[in-house]
C-alpha beads as a LAMMPS data file, in Angstrom:
LAMMPS data file: protein, C-alpha beads

254 atoms
252 bonds

1 atom types
1 bond types

-500.0 500.0 xlo xhi
-500.0 500.0 ylo yhi
-500.0 500.0 zlo zhi

Masses

1 110.0

Atoms # bond

1 1 1 -105.603 -122.063 -344.571
2 1 1 -108.865 -122.613 -346.869
3 1 1 -110.477 -122.812 -350.477
4 1 1 -112.910 -120.049 -350.663
5 1 1 -115.810 -120.800 -352.911
6 1 1 -117.087 -117.398 -354.191
7 1 1 -120.084 -118.801 -356.968
8 1 1 -122.192 -116.161 -357.950
9 1 1 -124.613 -118.221 -359.851
10 1 1 -127.564 -117.868 -358.472
11 1 1 -138.145 -133.760 -350.655
12 1 1 -139.345 -135.613 -348.190
13 1 1 -140.743 -138.228 -345.882
14 1 1 -143.441 -140.389 -347.447
15 1 1 -145.652 -139.921 -344.541
16 1 1 -148.427 -137.231 -343.953
17 1 1 -146.987 -135.506 -340.787
18 1 1 -144.364 -134.499 -342.606
19 1 1 -145.805 -133.304 -345.119
20 1 1 -147.497 -130.863 -342.975
21 1 1 -144.086 -129.822 -341.208
22 1 1 -143.694 -125.946 -341.244
23 1 1 -140.874 -125.238 -343.922
24 1 1 -141.828 -128.129 -346.531
25 1 1 -144.419 -126.438 -348.129
26 1 1 -143.030 -126.819 -351.778
27 1 1 -143.752 -130.249 -353.000
28 1 1 -140.707 -132.515 -353.225
29 1 1 -138.482 -132.846 -356.014
30 1 1 -136.479 -135.793 -354.285
31 1 1 -138.315 -138.850 -352.098
32 1 1 -136.957 -141.709 -350.174
33 1 1 -138.342 -144.091 -348.079
34 1 1 -137.573 -143.817 -344.255
35 1 1 -138.175 -145.510 -341.067
36 1 1 -138.487 -144.214 -337.487
37 1 1 -135.154 -145.041 -334.886
38 1 1 -134.423 -145.064 -331.291
39 1 1 -130.465 -144.659 -329.935
40 1 1 -129.751 -144.866 -326.707
41 1 1 -127.270 -142.188 -324.887
42 1 1 -124.543 -142.523 -323.059
43 1 1 -126.758 -141.139 -320.042
44 1 1 -129.505 -143.545 -321.124
45 1 1 -131.491 -140.945 -322.898
46 1 1 -133.431 -142.104 -325.672
47 1 1 -132.535 -140.300 -328.842
48 1 1 -135.353 -140.337 -331.780
49 1 1 -133.861 -140.666 -335.011
50 1 1 -134.609 -141.520 -338.915
51 1 1 -133.064 -143.167 -341.113
52 1 1 -133.107 -142.591 -344.945
53 1 1 -130.999 -145.506 -346.450
54 1 1 -129.790 -145.760 -350.042
55 1 1 -129.665 -148.460 -351.890
56 1 1 -125.809 -149.158 -351.698
57 1 1 -124.584 -146.288 -349.549
58 1 1 -121.385 -144.706 -350.663
59 1 1 -121.440 -143.401 -347.032
60 1 1 -123.537 -142.726 -343.861
61 1 1 -124.557 -139.078 -343.053
62 1 1 -125.374 -138.019 -339.272
63 1 1 -127.783 -134.656 -339.711
64 1 1 -127.599 -132.640 -336.532
65 1 1 -130.189 -130.029 -336.181
66 1 1 -129.965 -126.305 -335.104
67 1 1 -131.590 -124.996 -332.165
68 1 1 -135.476 -125.389 -331.483
69 1 1 -135.553 -127.772 -333.893
70 1 1 -135.990 -131.396 -334.711
71 1 1 -134.853 -134.337 -337.115
72 1 1 -137.928 -133.062 -339.276
73 1 1 -135.482 -130.161 -339.983
74 1 1 -133.950 -132.639 -342.888
75 1 1 -136.967 -133.803 -344.416
76 1 1 -136.534 -132.122 -347.436
77 1 1 -132.309 -132.402 -347.271
78 1 1 -131.792 -136.602 -346.392
79 1 1 -133.795 -137.515 -349.651
80 1 1 -131.766 -135.589 -351.801
81 1 1 -128.678 -137.031 -350.295
82 1 1 -130.099 -140.652 -350.452
83 1 1 -130.539 -139.579 -354.640
84 1 1 -126.791 -138.534 -354.452
85 1 1 -125.910 -142.359 -352.907
86 1 1 -125.651 -141.805 -349.149
87 1 1 -128.144 -143.252 -346.375
88 1 1 -128.808 -140.385 -344.174
89 1 1 -130.142 -140.544 -340.365
90 1 1 -131.217 -137.570 -338.563
91 1 1 -131.769 -137.318 -334.755
92 1 1 -133.789 -135.103 -332.687
93 1 1 -131.455 -133.417 -329.881
94 1 1 -132.187 -133.403 -325.940
95 1 1 -131.752 -129.643 -327.095
96 1 1 -134.705 -128.677 -329.431
97 1 1 -138.109 -127.961 -330.322
98 1 1 -140.534 -127.569 -332.775
99 1 1 -139.310 -125.317 -335.825
100 1 1 -139.735 -128.102 -338.152
101 1 1 -141.664 -130.513 -336.646
102 1 1 -141.708 -132.534 -333.194
103 1 1 -138.624 -133.218 -330.972
104 1 1 -139.238 -136.638 -329.787
105 1 1 -136.182 -136.602 -327.912
106 1 1 -136.604 -133.217 -326.187
107 1 1 -140.385 -133.907 -325.164
108 1 1 -139.075 -136.837 -323.106
109 1 1 -136.578 -135.393 -321.024
110 1 1 -136.431 -133.159 -318.337
111 1 1 -135.708 -129.383 -317.896
112 1 1 -134.325 -127.492 -320.539
113 1 1 -130.474 -129.049 -321.622
114 1 1 -128.192 -127.089 -322.490
115 1 1 -126.027 -127.036 -326.196
116 1 1 -123.531 -129.206 -324.970
117 1 1 -125.630 -131.618 -323.132
118 1 1 -126.966 -132.410 -326.862
119 1 1 -123.194 -133.502 -327.609
120 1 1 -123.915 -137.437 -326.074
121 1 1 -127.236 -137.401 -328.439
122 1 1 -124.369 -136.818 -331.162
123 1 1 -122.015 -139.587 -329.398
124 1 1 -124.709 -141.821 -329.715
125 1 1 -125.251 -141.256 -333.667
126 1 1 -121.612 -141.719 -334.049
127 1 1 -121.597 -145.024 -332.084
128 1 1 -124.398 -145.864 -334.570
129 1 1 -122.722 -144.597 -337.449
130 1 1 -119.788 -146.647 -336.827
131 1 1 -121.167 -150.090 -336.396
132 1 1 -122.535 -149.715 -339.963
133 1 1 -119.077 -150.373 -341.194
134 1 1 -119.257 -147.324 -343.948
135 1 1 -117.572 -144.114 -344.607
136 1 1 -118.785 -141.432 -341.605
137 1 1 -119.841 -137.934 -342.392
138 1 1 -121.209 -135.658 -340.044
139 1 1 -122.684 -132.816 -340.733
140 1 1 -124.326 -130.110 -338.036
141 1 1 -126.216 -126.807 -338.345
142 1 1 -126.138 -123.748 -335.968
143 1 1 -125.300 -124.853 -332.587
144 1 1 -124.866 -128.336 -333.131
145 1 1 -122.535 -127.315 -336.530
146 1 1 -120.216 -126.268 -333.330
147 1 1 -120.788 -129.921 -331.650
148 1 1 -119.472 -131.551 -334.908
149 1 1 -116.122 -130.157 -334.568
150 1 1 -114.992 -131.501 -331.059
151 1 1 -116.773 -134.724 -331.994
152 1 1 -114.948 -135.380 -335.052
153 1 1 -111.830 -134.548 -332.850
154 1 1 -113.110 -137.163 -330.423
155 1 1 -113.779 -139.613 -332.934
156 1 1 -110.366 -139.069 -334.952
157 1 1 -109.679 -142.252 -337.124
158 1 1 -113.661 -142.942 -337.872
159 1 1 -115.059 -139.964 -339.461
160 1 1 -114.195 -139.169 -342.907
161 1 1 -115.341 -135.742 -343.097
162 1 1 -117.357 -132.443 -341.641
163 1 1 -119.693 -130.357 -342.820
164 1 1 -120.672 -127.658 -340.603
165 1 1 -123.646 -124.988 -341.987
166 1 1 -123.333 -121.730 -339.752
167 1 1 -120.915 -122.219 -337.149
168 1 1 -119.920 -119.813 -333.798
169 1 1 -119.083 -119.608 -330.604
170 1 1 -122.358 -120.438 -329.281
171 1 1 -120.674 -121.662 -325.383
172 1 1 -119.961 -120.096 -322.884
173 1 1 -116.115 -121.195 -323.611
174 1 1 -115.870 -118.366 -326.514
175 1 1 -112.841 -120.603 -328.050
176 1 1 -113.940 -123.858 -327.792
177 1 1 -115.111 -124.236 -331.102
178 1 1 -111.663 -122.716 -332.632
179 1 1 -109.593 -125.227 -330.243
180 1 1 -111.585 -128.213 -331.668
181 1 1 -111.245 -126.837 -335.306
182 1 1 -107.296 -126.494 -335.108
183 1 1 -107.289 -130.298 -334.269
184 1 1 -109.312 -131.611 -336.705
185 1 1 -107.370 -134.400 -339.297
186 1 1 -110.377 -134.562 -341.709
187 1 1 -111.403 -132.195 -344.897
188 1 1 -113.981 -129.794 -343.321
189 1 1 -116.904 -127.975 -345.410
190 1 1 -117.681 -124.835 -343.551
191 1 1 -120.646 -122.471 -344.673
192 1 1 -123.124 -119.714 -343.199
193 1 1 -125.307 -117.411 -344.455
194 1 1 -124.541 -114.002 -345.926
195 1 1 -124.789 -112.088 -342.818
196 1 1 -121.421 -110.439 -341.886
197 1 1 -121.490 -111.429 -338.528
198 1 1 -122.126 -115.253 -339.828
199 1 1 -119.862 -114.488 -342.148
200 1 1 -117.293 -113.405 -339.689
201 1 1 -117.993 -116.401 -337.409
202 1 1 -117.226 -119.182 -340.137
203 1 1 -114.275 -117.954 -341.445
204 1 1 -112.808 -117.625 -337.974
205 1 1 -113.599 -121.086 -337.353
206 1 1 -112.331 -121.951 -341.041
207 1 1 -109.038 -119.994 -340.360
208 1 1 -108.386 -122.442 -337.211
209 1 1 -109.171 -125.869 -339.580
210 1 1 -105.172 -126.988 -340.584
211 1 1 -104.244 -125.937 -343.808
212 1 1 -105.848 -128.145 -346.519
213 1 1 -108.413 -129.273 -344.748
214 1 1 -111.304 -126.478 -344.917
215 1 1 -113.376 -126.089 -347.797
216 1 1 -115.380 -122.687 -347.018
217 1 1 -118.137 -121.399 -349.251
218 1 1 -120.143 -118.104 -348.695
219 1 1 -123.324 -118.077 -350.843
220 1 1 -124.855 -114.963 -352.712
221 1 1 -128.314 -116.038 -351.523
222 1 1 -128.587 -118.144 -348.187
223 1 1 -129.934 -118.381 -344.776
224 1 1 -129.059 -119.676 -341.281
225 1 1 -127.509 -123.600 -340.910
226 1 1 -128.926 -126.353 -343.032
227 1 1 -131.785 -124.278 -343.826
228 1 1 -129.878 -122.714 -346.635
229 1 1 -130.443 -125.941 -348.664
230 1 1 -134.358 -126.118 -348.578
231 1 1 -136.399 -124.195 -351.519
232 1 1 -139.106 -123.209 -348.754
233 1 1 -136.658 -121.458 -346.820
234 1 1 -134.107 -120.097 -349.489
235 1 1 -135.746 -120.144 -352.687
236 1 1 -133.264 -118.023 -354.028
237 1 1 -130.055 -119.752 -353.230
238 1 1 -130.830 -123.432 -352.268
239 1 1 -130.376 -124.894 -355.594
240 1 1 -126.845 -123.273 -355.895
241 1 1 -125.802 -124.139 -352.399
242 1 1 -126.167 -127.644 -352.596
243 1 1 -123.683 -127.694 -355.546
244 1 1 -120.708 -127.295 -353.297
245 1 1 -122.389 -129.613 -350.902
246 1 1 -122.364 -132.343 -353.118
247 1 1 -119.095 -131.763 -354.293
248 1 1 -117.575 -132.215 -350.960
249 1 1 -119.245 -135.034 -350.174
250 1 1 -117.959 -136.826 -353.850
251 1 1 -114.506 -135.803 -352.541
252 1 1 -114.569 -137.236 -349.427
253 1 1 -116.934 -140.276 -350.109
254 1 1 -116.756 -141.039 -353.342

Bonds

1 1 1 2
2 1 2 3
3 1 3 4
4 1 4 5
5 1 5 6
6 1 6 7
7 1 7 8
8 1 8 9
9 1 9 10
10 1 11 12
11 1 12 13
12 1 13 14
13 1 14 15
14 1 15 16
15 1 16 17
16 1 17 18
17 1 18 19
18 1 19 20
19 1 20 21
20 1 21 22
21 1 22 23
22 1 23 24
23 1 24 25
24 1 25 26
25 1 26 27
26 1 27 28
27 1 28 29
28 1 29 30
29 1 30 31
30 1 31 32
31 1 32 33
32 1 33 34
33 1 34 35
34 1 35 36
35 1 36 37
36 1 37 38
37 1 38 39
38 1 39 40
39 1 40 41
40 1 41 42
41 1 42 43
42 1 43 44
43 1 44 45
44 1 45 46
45 1 46 47
46 1 47 48
47 1 48 49
48 1 49 50
49 1 50 51
50 1 51 52
51 1 52 53
52 1 53 54
53 1 54 55
54 1 55 56
55 1 56 57
56 1 57 58
57 1 58 59
58 1 59 60
59 1 60 61
60 1 61 62
61 1 62 63
62 1 63 64
63 1 64 65
64 1 65 66
65 1 66 67
66 1 67 68
67 1 68 69
68 1 69 70
69 1 70 71
70 1 71 72
71 1 72 73
72 1 73 74
73 1 74 75
74 1 75 76
75 1 76 77
76 1 77 78
77 1 78 79
78 1 79 80
79 1 80 81
80 1 81 82
81 1 82 83
82 1 83 84
83 1 84 85
84 1 85 86
85 1 86 87
86 1 87 88
87 1 88 89
88 1 89 90
89 1 90 91
90 1 91 92
91 1 92 93
92 1 93 94
93 1 94 95
94 1 95 96
95 1 96 97
96 1 97 98
97 1 98 99
98 1 99 100
99 1 100 101
100 1 101 102
101 1 102 103
102 1 103 104
103 1 104 105
104 1 105 106
105 1 106 107
106 1 107 108
107 1 108 109
108 1 109 110
109 1 110 111
110 1 111 112
111 1 112 113
112 1 113 114
113 1 114 115
114 1 115 116
115 1 116 117
116 1 117 118
117 1 118 119
118 1 119 120
119 1 120 121
120 1 121 122
121 1 122 123
122 1 123 124
123 1 124 125
124 1 125 126
125 1 126 127
126 1 127 128
127 1 128 129
128 1 129 130
129 1 130 131
130 1 131 132
131 1 132 133
132 1 133 134
133 1 134 135
134 1 135 136
135 1 136 137
136 1 137 138
137 1 138 139
138 1 139 140
139 1 140 141
140 1 141 142
141 1 142 143
142 1 143 144
143 1 144 145
144 1 145 146
145 1 146 147
146 1 147 148
147 1 148 149
148 1 149 150
149 1 150 151
150 1 151 152
151 1 152 153
152 1 153 154
153 1 154 155
154 1 155 156
155 1 156 157
156 1 157 158
157 1 158 159
158 1 159 160
159 1 160 161
160 1 161 162
161 1 162 163
162 1 163 164
163 1 164 165
164 1 165 166
165 1 166 167
166 1 167 168
167 1 168 169
168 1 169 170
169 1 170 171
170 1 171 172
171 1 172 173
172 1 173 174
173 1 174 175
174 1 175 176
175 1 176 177
176 1 177 178
177 1 178 179
178 1 179 180
179 1 180 181
180 1 181 182
181 1 182 183
182 1 183 184
183 1 184 185
184 1 185 186
185 1 186 187
186 1 187 188
187 1 188 189
188 1 189 190
189 1 190 191
190 1 191 192
191 1 192 193
192 1 193 194
193 1 194 195
194 1 195 196
195 1 196 197
196 1 197 198
197 1 198 199
198 1 199 200
199 1 200 201
200 1 201 202
201 1 202 203
202 1 203 204
203 1 204 205
204 1 205 206
205 1 206 207
206 1 207 208
207 1 208 209
208 1 209 210
209 1 210 211
210 1 211 212
211 1 212 213
212 1 213 214
213 1 214 215
214 1 215 216
215 1 216 217
216 1 217 218
217 1 218 219
218 1 219 220
219 1 220 221
220 1 221 222
221 1 222 223
222 1 223 224
223 1 224 225
224 1 225 226
225 1 226 227
226 1 227 228
227 1 228 229
228 1 229 230
229 1 230 231
230 1 231 232
231 1 232 233
232 1 233 234
233 1 234 235
234 1 235 236
235 1 236 237
236 1 237 238
237 1 238 239
238 1 239 240
239 1 240 241
240 1 241 242
241 1 242 243
242 1 243 244
243 1 244 245
244 1 245 246
245 1 246 247
246 1 247 248
247 1 248 249
248 1 249 250
249 1 250 251
250 1 251 252
251 1 252 253
252 1 253 254
């Protein structure tokens, strides 16, 4: 049903605001130019985003953040993807906050939209990505790592691969993610922190993925969501945890 990696061995926006963002206190190992963008969701909400273009991109990777977070969750991650040859677009979802930096989309939306409402923002990014005429990879963190499964099903034939960092059944329907995972048709990378509950949640979703499509990685050292790749957040595991991620990307978008 899946291949389980058991590897035991064991950046950044070029602007002052990103450098000051929480979690980006270490000197960046990778830098890349970036530009601000605005997308429009189906319900006319403006989705703020940041594009990190590679010179000759192999693919476009769409980056979706965790709860209480923003596009700046990827300020130290996206440049590394660019260095590997992938353009990256990180968005601010309407369900988010200032964990890594200001969430411009959430700041312009009234009330407190729930996680599922943010699916419209992810779809706006996919619509933009499809227009780029490049292989498209979607990447989620925590609640958005669960949303990427129904997103992949909805956009079948348009997405090359899926990465899910700490997925779980975070919604009222406690079978929504597994049901969607059972219908994906592209390779999926699934990981979590080493926390037993997170490991079990990720395994249940990986087990639902059709045979041969899921790669599951359990880190020796790691933290929740995409933060597991940020040295300032996961100093003991970040570098090791990058290895299977880059291997997966080379497989789905060489």
